[in-house]
Structure formats: C-alpha cells, structure tokens
C-alpha positions in Angstrom: 2.1 5.6 16.7 0.8 7.3 13.5 -2.8 6.4 14.1 -2.6 7.5 17.8 -1.2 10.9 16.8 -3.8 11.3 14.1 -6.6 10.5 16.7 -5.0 13.0 19.2 -4.8 15.6 16.5 -8.4 15.1 15.5 -9.6 15.3 19.1 -7.7 18.6 19.7 -8.8 20.2 16.4 -12.4 19.2 17.0 -12.2 20.7 20.5 -11.0 23.9 18.9 -14.1 23.8 16.6 -12.3 22.7 13.4 -13.6 20.1 11.0 -11.3 18.0 8.8 -12.0 18.4 5.1 -13.3 15.2 3.5 -11.2 15.6 0.4 -8.0 16.3 2.3 -7.8 15.3 6.0 -4.7 17.6 6.5 -7.0 20.6 5.9 -9.0 21.8 8.9 -11.7 24.5 8.7 -14.0 26.3 11.0 -16.6 29.1 10.7 -15.4 32.5 11.9 -16.6 36.1 11.8 -14.6 39.0 10.5 -14.2 42.2 12.5 -16.9 43.7 10.2 -19.3 40.8 11.0 -19.0 38.7 7.8 -19.0 35.0 8.1 -16.1 33.1 6.6 -14.0 30.0 7.1 -10.6 29.9 8.8 -8.3 27.2 7.4 -5.4 25.3 9.0 -3.2 23.1 6.8 -1.4 20.7 9.0 1.1 18.3 7.5 3.8 16.5 9.6 5.6 19.5 11.1 4.3 22.2 8.8 1.3 24.4 9.8 -0.2 27.1 7.6 -3.1 29.3 8.7 -5.5 31.3 6.5 -7.5 33.6 8.7 -8.2 37.2 9.4 -6.4 36.7 12.7 -3.9 33.9 12.0 -1.7 34.5 15.0 -4.6 34.0 17.4 -5.7 30.8 15.6 -2.1 29.5 15.7 -1.8 30.3 19.4 -4.9 28.1 20.1 -3.2 25.2 18.3 0.1 26.0 20.1 -1.7 25.0 23.4 -1.9 21.4 22.2 1.1 21.3 19.8 3.8 23.7 21.0 5.5 25.6 18.2 8.7 27.6 18.2 7.8 31.2 18.9 10.0 32.2 15.9 8.0 29.9 13.6 4.7 31.8 14.2 4.5 34.6 11.7 4.0 35.3 8.0 4.8 32.1 6.0 7.9 31.9 4.0 8.0 28.2 3.1 5.3 25.5 3.3 6.1 21.9 2.4 9.3 23.1 0.7 7.5 25.7 -1.4 8.3 29.4 -1.2 5.2 31.3 -0.2 4.7 35.0 -1.0 1.8 36.4 0.9 -0.1 39.2 -0.8 -3.9 39.3 -1.3 -3.6 35.7 -2.2 -0.5 33.6 -1.9 1.8 32.4 -4.8 4.0 29.3 -4.7 7.3 29.2 -6.5 7.1 25.8 -8.1 10.8 25.9 -9.1 11.9 26.2 -5.5 9.3 23.6 -4.4 10.6 21.1 -6.9 14.3 21.8 -6.3 13.7 21.4 -2.5 11.8 18.2 -3.0 14.5 16.7 -5.3 17.2 17.9 -2.8 15.4 16.1 0.1 15.1 12.9 -1.9 18.7 13.0 -3.0 19.8 13.6 0.7 17.7 10.7 1.9 19.0 8.3 -0.8 22.6 9.3 -0.1 22.1 8.4 3.6 20.9 5.0 2.3 23.9 4.6 0.0 21.7 5.0 -3.0 21.3 7.6 -5.8 18.5 8.7 -8.1 18.3 6.6 -11.2 18.3 8.1 -14.7 14.9 8.8 -16.3 13.4 5.8 -17.9 10.7 5.4 -20.5 8.3 3.4 -18.3 7.7 3.2 -14.6 7.3 -0.6 -14.7 7.8 -3.1 -17.5 4.9 -4.4 -19.4 5.5 -7.9 -17.8 5.5 -6.7 -14.2 3.1 -8.6 -12.0 2.8 -6.9 -8.6 1.0 -10.0 -7.1 4.3 -11.9 -7.7 6.6 -9.3 -6.2 8.6 -10.7 -3.3 10.3 -7.4 -2.4 10.6 -6.9 1.4 8.0 -4.5 2.8 9.1 -1.1 4.1 9.8 -0.6 7.8 8.0 2.0 9.8 10.6 4.7 9.1 10.9 4.0 5.4 7.1 3.9 5.1 6.7 7.3 6.8 9.4 8.8 4.6 7.7 7.4 1.5 4.3 8.8 2.6 6.0 12.2 3.1 7.3 12.1 -0.4 3.8 11.3 -1.7 2.6 14.3 0.3 5.0 16.6 -1.5 3.4 15.5 -4.8 -0.2 16.4 -3.6 
C-alpha cells in the first residue's frame, strides 16, 4: 500500500509541475514567478498527513494539491505546527525545538503505553559490544509497527 500511495503522490505532484528533491523525497519543488516577475522555487513538504507550503501564494498552491488529496478547509492557512514542531512564520520561520521534542516524546510514550510498554531508562550504549545483528532472531515488525517506526525516524530527520 505504501509504495502504491507513493507512486500516486509522485504522479499527482509531477502533473502539477513539482519535482521531488533527490536529497529528501518528501520535499517537492517547482519554478514559479513572483508578482514582480522574479523567478523562484515554490516548496511543498509532504510527510504522512502534514503539508507545509513555502510560496508567494501558498493558498493557491495548496488548493492545487487539495484537488488530489483533500484537506480540511480549516487546515489550510498559516502554519502553527509541522511534524510536531511549533512554527512561527515571520520573514523566515523558526521552530521551537523544545515543543518539537516534547511532542515527539509524548507520541512515543503514548504509543508504547498502548502496547503495554514504557520508555527504558537511558543506558550507556545502544547495543552491547557483543551484539551480532546477523544472529538476531527477533520477529520482524508487522506493517503497522513498521510504519510507526518509520514515522519516528521521520521525526528525527
């Protein structure tokens, strides 16, 4: 399902004239022209159910995307939070790292609680010096757990 959605997303974004960034496939860009005639790039950051637009006319750009991926009308407007981070839009935007981290930890704790687990105390090493991943017989994650893990990694990006 994930690959099908990704392919559909790519087709729609390319139809709108966007190109995916090679360094980060969740960043989409296209050439645009300002009202004064200067060429610049519009950016759309799309990650799971978050969408952030950087453009001279962000509402128009988001409404184009809305034709393919309907958004709640109340969600189209100046950004307040993106990927759990508080956004303050001025000439450039600033991200409150403390709120971002607090929200990320809260999300992890909530997920673990639903699984009957808790965060472990900090340890000195992530793995022991004798750990041999090729011998690890742990069961693989299911689709839901794998998706959740990938979203956690996305928060760290």
